[in-house]
C-alpha positions, 0 to 999 in steps of 0.5 A, a space after each residue: 506928155 510922153 512925146 514932149 520928154 522925148 523931144 526934149 530928150 533928143 534936142 538936148 542929146 544935139 545940143 551936147 553933141 553939138 558943144 562937143 564938136 565946137 570944144 573938139 574943133 577949137 583943141 585941135 585947131 589950137 585956138 583958145 577960147 580964153 582971151 588972156 593977156 598976150 605975151 611978149 615975142 622973140 625972134 630967132 634965125 635958122 638954116 633949116 626950119 624942116 617942117 616948124 610950122 606957124 602954132 608950133 608949140 615953144 617949150 623948155 624943158 617939156 613944158 609949153 611956154 608959148 607958140 610961133 606966131 610967124 615964120 618968114 624968109 630973111 632974104 638978106 641972111 637967106 635964112 629963116 625967121 622966126 617970131 615967136 610969142 611968150 607967155 608974160 609969167 616966162 619972162 625969165 629967158 636969158 641973153 645967152 639961151 639957146 634954142 632949138 627945132 626939135 622932132 616928137 617922136 621919130 617922125 612926129 611934130 617938130 616944135 622950138 625948143 629952149 635951153 636957158 643959159 647963165 646970163 643975167 639979163 633976160 630977154 625982152 619983147 623984139 629980142 633975138 636968140 643968136 645961139 640956135 640949131 637947124 632943124 635935123 632933116 631925116 632924109 639928110 641924115 640918111 643920105 649922108 649914112 648911105 652916101 658914107 657907106 657907098 664910099 667905104 
């Protein structure tokens, strides 16, 4: 009887550890177990996306409203085309909104920040933002600073 209780306890402990590992993997990878409704897709073109990656978050005022779903190169304009999926409840993005690539902290991950405009017409699936600001690349900033110091 005592041996059976010990075996059940060890089995429950291993099962709980495996479940915790699965939850950790799902959270770290950015996947979701929920099959919630897909949002609508919007696009933006940038001169330089820096370290922006697929699955980077899209925010308004620090609140995550979506994610980057694809990054491709527009061979005609020679710009990065970023596809974003916005959650359906955030359908109030206006056509004159501004889109910037921001950095979390000094050397943190890059994400997209949207500043809502004043236009009354909202974005719909497939629309593209006109007002974009590329990523600030720290190496370029340091190079400009050093070049200005040397030339003085």
